[in-house]
C-alpha positions as CSV (number, residue, x, y, z in Angstrom):
1,M,-5.5,14.6,-8.4
2,A,-2.6,13.1,-10.2
3,G,-3.2,11.2,-13.4
4,P,-2.9,7.4,-13.8
5,I,0.6,5.9,-13.9
6,R,1.9,2.8,-15.4
7,H,0.9,-0.4,-13.6
8,L,3.8,-2.2,-11.9
9,S,2.9,-5.4,-13.7
10,T,4.0,-3.9,-17.0
11,Y,7.6,-4.2,-15.8
12,H,7.4,-7.9,-16.0
13,H,7.8,-7.6,-19.8
14,E,11.0,-5.5,-19.4
15,S,14.1,-5.7,-17.3
16,T,13.6,-6.1,-13.6
17,P,13.1,-2.7,-12.0
18,S,15.3,-1.5,-9.2
19,A,14.0,-1.3,-5.6
20,S,14.2,2.5,-5.8
21,T,12.1,2.6,-8.9
22,L,9.5,0.3,-7.3
23,I,9.4,2.4,-4.2
24,N,8.9,5.6,-6.2
25,E,5.9,3.9,-8.0
26,I,4.5,2.7,-4.7
27,N,4.7,6.2,-3.3
28,V,2.6,7.6,-6.1
29,Q,0.1,4.8,-6.0
30,L,-0.3,5.2,-2.2
31,A,-0.9,8.9,-2.6
32,L,-3.6,8.2,-5.2
33,F,-5.2,5.6,-2.9
34,R,-5.3,8.0,-0.1
35,D,-6.8,10.7,-2.3
36,L,-9.6,8.4,-3.4
37,L,-10.5,7.4,0.1
38,I,-11.2,11.1,0.9
39,H,-14.2,10.9,-1.6
40,I,-15.9,8.0,0.1
41,G,-19.1,9.2,1.6
42,Q,-18.9,12.5,-0.2
43,P,-21.0,13.8,-3.2
44,H,-18.6,12.3,-5.7
45,D,-18.9,8.8,-4.2
46,S,-20.1,6.2,-6.6
47,P,-19.8,2.5,-7.6
48,E,-17.1,3.5,-10.1
49,L,-15.1,5.2,-7.4
50,R,-15.4,2.1,-5.1
51,E,-14.1,-0.1,-7.9
52,R,-11.2,2.3,-8.5
53,V,-10.4,2.2,-4.7
54,R,-10.5,-1.6,-4.8
55,R,-8.1,-1.9,-7.7
56,L,-5.7,0.7,-6.4
57,R,-5.7,-0.9,-3.0
58,R,-4.7,-4.2,-4.6
59,T,-2.0,-2.5,-6.7
60,C,-0.5,-1.0,-3.6
61,V,-0.5,-4.3,-1.7
62,E,1.0,-6.3,-4.6
63,A,3.6,-3.6,-5.3
64,T,4.7,-3.7,-1.6
65,K,4.9,-7.4,-1.7
66,Q,6.9,-7.4,-4.9
67,T,9.4,-4.8,-3.5
68,S,9.8,-6.7,-0.2
69,Q,10.7,-9.8,-2.2
70,L,13.3,-7.8,-4.0
71,V,14.9,-6.1,-1.0
72,L,14.6,-8.5,1.9
73,P,16.6,-11.4,0.4
74,T,19.5,-9.1,-0.2
75,C,19.5,-8.0,3.4
76,K,19.2,-11.6,4.7
77,K,22.3,-12.5,2.7
78,S,24.2,-9.6,4.2
79,S,24.1,-10.9,7.8
80,G,26.7,-9.1,9.9
81,E,27.3,-6.5,7.2
82,V,25.6,-3.3,6.1
83,C,23.0,-4.2,3.5
84,A,23.3,-2.2,0.2
85,E,19.5,-2.0,0.1
86,Q,19.2,-0.7,3.6
87,P,18.0,2.9,2.6
88,Q,15.3,1.3,0.4
89,L,14.4,-1.0,3.3
90,V,13.8,1.9,5.6
91,L,11.6,3.7,3.0
92,L,9.7,0.5,2.4
93,Y,9.1,0.2,6.1
94,F,7.7,3.7,6.3
95,M,5.4,3.1,3.3
96,S,4.2,-0.3,4.6
97,N,3.2,1.3,7.9
98,L,1.4,4.1,6.0
99,L,-0.4,1.5,3.8
100,L,-1.5,-0.3,7.0
101,R,-3.0,3.0,8.2
102,E,-4.8,3.6,4.9
103,L,-6.1,0.0,4.9
104,A,-7.6,0.5,8.3
105,K,-9.3,3.7,7.1
106,C,-10.6,1.9,4.0
107,H,-12.0,-1.0,6.1
108,R,-13.7,1.4,8.4
109,L,-15.2,3.5,5.5
110,V,-16.6,0.4,3.8
111,Q,-18.2,-0.6,7.1
112,L,-19.7,2.8,7.8
113,V,-20.6,3.8,4.2
114,P,-21.5,0.7,2.2
115,M,-22.2,1.1,-1.5
116,D,-24.9,-0.6,-3.5
117,M,-22.9,-2.2,-6.3
118,S,-25.7,-4.3,-7.8
119,S,-26.2,-2.0,-10.8
120,Y,-22.4,-1.8,-11.4
121,Y,-21.9,-5.5,-11.4
122,E,-25.1,-6.3,-13.2
123,N,-23.2,-7.3,-16.4
124,R,-19.7,-7.7,-14.9
125,A,-17.9,-10.1,-12.6
126,G,-17.5,-9.0,-9.0
127,P,-14.1,-8.6,-7.3
128,S,-13.8,-12.4,-6.8
129,N,-16.8,-14.2,-8.2
130,F,-15.6,-17.8,-8.3
131,G,-17.7,-18.7,-5.3
132,N,-20.7,-17.0,-6.9
133,V,-20.3,-19.0,-10.1
134,I,-20.3,-22.2,-8.1
135,S,-23.3,-21.1,-6.2
136,Q,-25.1,-20.1,-9.4
137,I,-24.5,-23.6,-10.9
138,L,-25.8,-25.3,-7.7
139,L,-28.8,-23.1,-7.1
140,C,-29.5,-22.4,-10.8
141,K,-30.0,-18.7,-10.2
142,Q,-28.1,-15.5,-10.6
143,I,-26.4,-14.3,-7.5
144,T,-25.3,-10.7,-7.1
145,P,-21.8,-10.4,-5.5
146,D,-21.8,-8.8,-2.0
147,F,-19.2,-6.2,-2.8
148,N,-19.0,-4.7,0.6
149,Q,-18.5,-8.0,2.4
150,E,-15.9,-9.1,-0.1
151,E,-14.1,-5.8,0.3
152,L,-14.0,-6.2,4.1
153,C,-12.5,-9.7,3.8
154,S,-10.0,-8.7,1.1
155,I,-8.9,-5.7,3.2
156,A,-8.4,-7.9,6.2
157,K,-6.3,-10.3,4.2
158,D,-4.2,-7.5,2.8
159,T,-3.7,-6.1,6.3
160,Q,-2.4,-9.5,7.4
161,E,0.1,-9.7,4.5
162,I,1.4,-6.2,5.0
163,T,1.7,-6.7,8.7
164,R,3.8,-9.8,8.0
165,I,6.1,-7.7,5.7
166,V,6.5,-5.1,8.4
167,T,7.5,-7.7,10.9
168,D,10.0,-9.2,8.5
169,I,11.5,-5.8,7.8
170,Q,11.9,-4.9,11.4
171,E,14.6,-7.5,11.8
172,F,16.9,-5.7,9.4
173,L,16.2,-2.1,10.2
174,P,19.3,0.0,10.9
175,Q,20.4,1.0,14.4
176,H,20.3,4.5,15.8
177,E,24.0,5.2,15.0
178,T,23.6,4.4,11.3
179,L,21.3,7.3,10.5
180,S,24.0,9.6,9.3
181,H,25.2,7.1,6.8
182,L,21.7,6.5,5.6
183,E,20.9,10.2,5.3
184,S,23.8,10.7,3.0
185,N,22.8,7.8,0.7
186,I,19.0,8.1,0.4
187,A,18.2,10.0,-2.8
188,L,15.7,12.5,-1.2
189,K,16.0,16.3,-1.0
190,G,14.4,19.1,1.0
191,D,13.8,20.4,4.5
192,E,11.2,17.7,5.3
193,V,13.8,15.0,4.9
194,N,16.4,16.8,7.0
195,G,13.7,17.5,9.6
196,L,12.8,13.8,9.6
197,W,16.3,12.7,10.4
198,R,16.7,15.3,13.1
199,N,13.4,14.1,14.7
200,K,14.7,10.6,14.6
201,R,17.9,11.6,16.5
202,R,15.7,13.2,19.1
203,G,13.3,10.4,19.5
204,S,12.3,7.0,18.2
205,L,13.7,6.1,14.7
206,Y,10.5,4.8,13.2
207,K,7.6,6.9,14.6
208,G,7.9,9.7,12.1
209,M,6.2,9.2,8.7
210,G,6.9,12.5,7.0
211,V,9.6,11.3,4.6
212,L,7.3,10.8,1.6
213,C,5.0,13.1,-0.2
214,C,1.8,11.3,0.9
215,M,2.7,10.7,4.5
216,S,1.2,13.7,6.3
217,R,-1.7,12.8,8.6
218,P,-5.1,13.6,6.9
219,N,-7.9,15.3,8.8
220,Y,-10.9,13.8,7.1
221,L,-11.3,11.0,9.7
């Protein structure tokens, strides 16, 4: 498994990153998220793993939202013209759809394989313990966060947000005849990319998801 990378929030203290930089970071984070999901329900599953999954999921969602806020306004201003960010928009669309698929898997795994997090959160705050703090004040007793239920609600909320981004992006996706122009401008190399564009010409533009390193369909579910 790849090692940890710099969190996207650290860019706020530097110059604003480019869309391509953010997309590269999302790609790596998404690959790590997918790798961690493979271990749920396996011998290496643990409360620590579930917390890492939760944090990485949130990182992927927030990074996708941040990138869409950077790319979409540019395309909206370029009405009637070719948007300069169009190649990044296409890649963001691919990754957003992949993130939706991984979120669906994550939701299903949490449902099927719940984890007892009581010992992990015994001396720590849960994922969102504001409601628990209020309840503790009112009831005058300690309340253990229901990690699994909070995860399911959080994943559902993330899914709604990413679905909204996908819907917004669809309005600005390129038409079939612009593929050649995009292919020459997207900074990707290798036979997989060339094969992707050939497949797009033969069929639907957006059904293929093989353009990025983490986009092959897993066989663990």
